[in-house]
Backbone as CSV, one residue per row, in Angstrom:
resi,resn,N_x,N_y,N_z,CA_x,CA_y,CA_z,C_x,C_y,C_z
1,MET,0.851,-1.169,0.000,0.000,0.000,0.000,0.898,1.234,0.000
2,SER,0.638,2.159,-0.869,1.497,3.337,-0.968,1.172,4.331,0.151
3,ILE,2.072,5.230,0.361,1.906,6.239,1.407,0.699,7.113,1.117
4,ILE,0.486,7.457,-0.132,-0.643,8.326,-0.493,-1.971,7.625,-0.224
5,SER,-2.085,6.348,-0.570,-3.342,5.638,-0.318,-3.566,5.453,1.180
6,GLU,-2.498,5.218,1.945,-2.644,5.118,3.396,-3.088,6.450,3.988
7,PHE,-2.519,7.541,3.453,-2.893,8.867,3.934,-4.359,9.153,3.620
8,LYS,-4.825,8.785,2.412,-6.235,8.978,2.042,-7.149,8.202,2.983
9,GLU,-6.755,6.968,3.300,-7.555,6.153,4.210,-7.589,6.771,5.602
10,PHE,-6.451,7.292,6.056,-6.362,7.916,7.371,-7.238,9.161,7.438
11,ILE,-7.168,9.993,6.410,-7.923,11.243,6.389,-9.419,10.984,6.259
12,SER,-9.795,9.945,5.543,-11.212,9.709,5.298,-11.945,9.108,6.493
13,LYS,-11.220,8.723,7.526,-11.876,8.197,8.720,-12.643,9.319,9.398
14,GLY,-13.793,9.000,9.929,-14.668,10.000,10.532,-14.051,10.708,11.723
15,ASN,-13.290,9.985,12.551,-12.729,10.595,13.747,-11.746,11.709,13.410
16,VAL,-10.975,11.538,12.359,-9.999,12.553,11.981,-10.713,13.814,11.513
17,LEU,-11.763,13.639,10.730,-12.513,14.803,10.262,-13.205,15.504,11.420
18,ASP,-13.773,14.743,12.339,-14.401,15.344,13.513,-13.381,16.116,14.340
19,LEU,-12.204,15.551,14.491,-11.152,16.220,15.250,-10.736,17.519,14.568
20,ALA,-10.603,17.494,13.247,-10.215,18.710,12.521,-11.264,19.800,12.695
21,VAL,-12.528,19.433,12.586,-13.595,20.415,12.779,-13.559,20.958,14.198
22,GLY,-13.336,20.072,15.172,-13.262,20.507,16.566,-12.114,21.473,16.820
23,VAL,-10.977,21.218,16.208,-9.822,22.104,16.394,-10.101,23.473,15.786
24,ILE,-10.694,23.499,14.613,-10.989,24.779,13.955,-12.009,25.574,14.763
25,ILE,-13.070,24.912,15.202,-14.079,25.610,16.001,-13.484,26.034,17.340
26,GLY,-12.644,25.191,17.918,-11.998,25.546,19.176,-11.103,26.776,19.049
27,ALA,-10.401,26.883,17.946,-9.550,28.060,17.735,-10.401,29.319,17.622
28,ALA,-11.498,29.230,16.890,-12.390,30.388,16.768,-13.013,30.729,18.119
29,PHE,-13.401,29.703,18.872,-13.981,29.932,20.189,-12.948,30.563,21.119
30,GLY,-11.687,30.159,20.997,-10.623,30.747,21.805,-10.461,32.235,21.548
31,LYS,-10.619,32.646,20.291,-10.526,34.072,19.974,-11.683,34.845,20.596
32,ILE,-12.869,34.246,20.588,-14.025,34.900,21.203,-13.798,35.061,22.703
33,VAL,-13.311,34.023,23.347,-13.081,34.092,24.786,-11.955,35.074,25.106
34,SER,-10.928,35.112,24.281,-9.852,36.087,24.503,-10.389,37.501,24.416
35,SER,-11.249,37.750,23.445,-11.852,39.072,23.326,-12.730,39.375,24.534
36,LEU,-13.473,38.384,24.999,-14.321,38.579,26.174,-13.492,38.975,27.387
37,THR,-12.402,38.266,27.632,-11.598,38.592,28.810,-10.826,39.890,28.627
38,ASP,-10.217,40.087,27.452,-9.392,41.278,27.243,-10.224,42.552,27.130
39,ASP,-11.368,42.468,26.435,-12.122,43.672,26.126,-13.280,43.960,27.078
40,ILE,-13.756,42.945,27.805,-14.910,43.160,28.675,-14.568,42.901,30.143
41,LEU,-14.072,41.706,30.461,-13.858,41.371,31.867,-12.692,42.121,32.507
42,MET,-11.585,42.204,31.799,-10.420,42.862,32.400,-10.651,44.362,32.634
43,PRO,-11.303,45.087,31.717,-11.607,46.487,32.049,-12.544,46.611,33.256
44,ILE,-13.522,45.708,33.382,-14.417,45.743,34.544,-13.621,45.453,35.808
45,LEU,-12.758,44.450,35.742,-11.912,44.126,36.891,-10.987,45.301,37.218
46,GLY,-10.528,45.974,36.187,-9.691,47.155,36.403,-10.455,48.273,37.092
47,LEU,-11.739,48.441,36.760,-12.559,49.455,37.418,-12.777,49.104,38.886
48,VAL,-12.984,47.847,39.162,-13.215,47.416,40.543,-11.961,47.623,41.384
49,VAL,-10.817,47.295,40.832,-9.566,47.380,41.582,-8.984,48.787,41.548
50,GLY,-9.349,49.570,40.566,-8.841,50.932,40.539,-8.200,51.304,39.226
51,ARG,-8.891,51.055,38.130,-8.440,51.435,36.788,-7.026,50.950,36.493
52,MET,-6.779,49.733,36.815,-5.464,49.156,36.581,-5.511,48.320,35.312
53,ASP,-4.534,48.495,34.444,-4.445,47.698,33.231,-3.585,46.473,33.548
54,TYR,-4.237,45.313,33.578,-3.542,44.102,33.990,-2.486,43.645,32.997
55,SER,-2.642,44.022,31.748,-1.662,43.562,30.767,-0.295,44.198,30.978
56,THR,-0.240,45.261,31.747,1.052,45.929,31.977,1.705,45.527,33.301
57,ILE,1.072,44.681,34.070,1.657,44.257,35.353,2.847,43.350,35.071
58,THR,3.967,43.697,35.641,5.175,42.885,35.488,5.871,42.750,36.832
59,LEU,6.551,41.663,37.009,7.449,41.452,38.141,8.810,41.151,37.540
60,GLY,9.591,42.180,37.391,10.868,42.011,36.722,10.605,41.679,35.259
61,PRO,11.163,40.600,34.781,10.929,40.234,33.378,9.629,39.444,33.157
62,MET,8.930,39.116,34.240,7.719,38.295,34.121,6.494,39.176,33.890
63,LYS,5.723,38.836,32.866,4.504,39.578,32.532,3.316,38.928,33.242
64,VAL,3.107,39.318,34.466,2.080,38.713,35.307,0.687,39.019,34.771
65,GLY,0.476,40.207,34.256,-0.836,40.597,33.742,-1.281,39.714,32.592
66,LEU,-0.368,39.403,31.690,-0.708,38.515,30.578,-1.029,37.112,31.078
67,PHE,-0.324,36.690,32.141,-0.614,35.393,32.739,-2.010,35.375,33.352
68,ILE,-2.392,36.462,34.016,-3.742,36.556,34.592,-4.784,36.455,33.486
69,ASN,-4.548,37.152,32.369,-5.463,37.049,31.231,-5.568,35.613,30.724
70,ALA,-4.440,34.924,30.624,-4.442,33.538,30.133,-5.197,32.618,31.088
71,VAL,-5.012,32.814,32.388,-5.723,31.996,33.371,-7.225,32.248,33.293
72,LEU,-7.629,33.504,33.166,-9.057,33.805,33.025,-9.614,33.191,31.746
73,ASN,-8.864,33.283,30.652,-9.305,32.647,29.404,-9.517,31.156,29.599
74,PHE,-8.579,30.511,30.280,-8.686,29.078,30.512,-9.949,28.738,31.297
75,PHE,-10.207,29.467,32.381,-11.374,29.157,33.198,-12.681,29.421,32.460
76,ILE,-12.718,30.461,31.664,-13.933,30.741,30.898,-14.162,29.646,29.866
77,ILE,-13.122,29.256,29.149,-13.254,28.188,28.152,-13.648,26.879,28.834
78,ALA,-13.012,26.561,29.955,-13.326,25.313,30.664,-14.776,25.312,31.122
79,PHE,-15.263,26.447,31.630,-16.648,26.522,32.085,-17.620,26.380,30.918
80,CYS,-17.330,27.038,29.802,-18.202,26.933,28.630,-18.228,25.508,28.088
81,ILE,-17.091,24.854,28.036,-17.044,23.469,27.563,-17.789,22.550,28.535
82,PHE,-17.676,22.833,29.825,-18.423,22.072,30.822,-19.922,22.186,30.565
83,LEU,-20.404,23.398,30.274,-21.823,23.593,29.994,-22.248,22.860,28.727
84,VAL,-21.403,22.896,27.698,-21.726,22.209,26.441,-21.786,20.698,26.663
85,VAL,-20.830,20.157,27.407,-20.807,18.713,27.669,-22.007,18.306,28.508
86,GLN,-22.369,19.146,29.482,-23.551,18.848,30.288,-24.804,18.801,29.425
87,ALA,-24.946,19.774,28.527,-26.116,19.796,27.647,-26.124,18.583,26.724
88,ALA,-24.972,18.210,26.203,-24.897,17.042,25.328,-25.236,15.762,26.090
89,ASN,-24.784,15.662,27.326,-25.102,14.482,28.128,-26.589,14.388,28.416
90,ARG,-27.236,15.531,28.623,-28.681,15.504,28.842,-29.408,15.021,27.606
91,LEU,-28.916,15.407,26.446,-29.560,14.971,25.215,-29.318,13.494,24.941
92,LYS,-28.180,12.978,25.382,-27.822,11.585,25.114,-28.467,10.603,26.091
93,ARG,-28.928,11.085,27.228,-29.489,10.170,28.220,-30.638,9.389,27.610
94,PRO,-30.612,8.089,27.806,-31.723,7.298,27.257,-33.001,7.608,28.022
95,ALA,-34.085,7.557,27.310,-35.372,7.776,27.950,-35.610,6.669,28.966
96,THR,-36.276,7.009,30.029,-36.540,6.003,31.038,-37.463,4.950,30.448
97,VAL,-37.049,3.734,30.598,-37.786,2.615,30.037,-38.731,2.079,31.107
98,VAL,-39.993,2.062,30.780,-40.989,1.525,31.693,-41.266,0.097,31.278
99,VAL,-40.971,-0.831,32.167,-41.180,-2.239,31.876,-42.567,-2.616,32.374
100,VAL,-43.386,-3.046,31.456,-44.733,-3.474,31.809,-44.759,-4.989,31.785
101,GLU,-44.994,-5.565,32.935,-45.034,-7.019,33.020,-46.401,-7.494,32.548
102,PRO,-46.403,-8.478,31.689,-47.701,-8.962,31.212,-48.467,-9.636,32.347
103,THR,-49.732,-9.338,32.410,-50.572,-9.933,33.436,-51.540,-10.905,32.773
104,THR,-51.901,-11.886,33.528,-52.874,-12.835,32.976,-54.244,-12.190,33.034
105,PRO,-54.975,-12.254,31.936,-56.286,-11.604,31.934,-57.259,-12.342,32.856
106,VAL,-58.058,-11.584,33.523,-59.058,-12.148,34.416,-60.324,-12.375,33.596
107,ALA,-60.813,-13.595,33.622,-62.000,-13.939,32.844,-63.267,-13.400,33.512
108,THR,-64.136,-12.872,32.698,-65.411,-12.383,33.224,-66.350,-13.563,33.435
109,LYS,-67.490,-13.302,34.086,-68.463,-14.372,34.341,-68.958,-14.979,33.037
110,GLU,-69.169,-14.118,32.032,-69.664,-14.607,30.744,-68.639,-15.537,30.088
111,GLU,-67.372,-15.146,30.170,-66.328,-15.968,29.559,-66.220,-17.318,30.256
112,VAL,-66.353,-17.316,31.585,-66.280,-18.564,32.335,-67.430,-19.484,31.920
113,LEU,-68.644,-18.931,31.842,-69.795,-19.739,31.443,-69.652,-20.259,30.017
114,LEU,-69.187,-19.392,29.100,-69.002,-19.833,27.720,-67.950,-20.921,27.621
115,THR,-66.902,-20.817,28.423,-65.871,-21.850,28.424,-66.436,-23.175,28.925
116,GLU,-67.240,-23.123,29.962,-67.859,-24.349,30.476,-68.790,-24.973,29.438
117,ILE,-69.571,-24.134,28.751,-70.472,-24.647,27.711,-69.668,-25.285,26.590
118,ARG,-68.589,-24.615,26.170,-67.744,-25.174,25.103,-67.167,-26.519,25.514
119,ASP,-66.646,-26.593,26.742,-66.058,-27.847,27.208,-67.110,-28.959,27.297
120,ALA,-68.328,-28.605,27.715,-69.397,-29.596,27.811,-69.787,-30.089,26.429
121,LEU,-69.845,-29.206,25.441,-70.168,-29.610,24.062,-69.081,-30.488,23.488
122,ARG,-67.839,-30.209,23.779,-66.730,-31.034,23.279,-66.792,-32.434,23.914
123,ALA,-67.177,-32.475,25.193,-67.228,-33.758,25.877,-68.320,-34.651,25.301
124,ARG,-69.434,-34.093,24.811,-70.517,-34.873,24.215,-70.143,-35.419,22.869
125,SER,-69.335,-34.662,22.153,-69.030,-35.084,20.771,-68.096,-36.238,20.710
């Protein structure tokens, strides 16, 4: 089997395509979350703490503010993925199966009498 045919077989598997779609959507989602933290949450946090721009916080050569942004991005993404997985699990849960045990039918008075008549007629024949 040639390398090209093996590569075609590898790429055509469903899991690889699903993974590629997931990575692309994840990258786009990461940009949205980065914008949320950088443009909305961090300015609000800066107002609460005293108009401080976290991206400029440094300890010597370490850019602590950028690290804080990255940690917030991680927690927001993790929480959003948690919500998505929870929703997917709710959709996947099998419906509760109600097991109905068959019961023997109770014969009415008419059925009992008809059965006796039938049996008596069979016995005569």
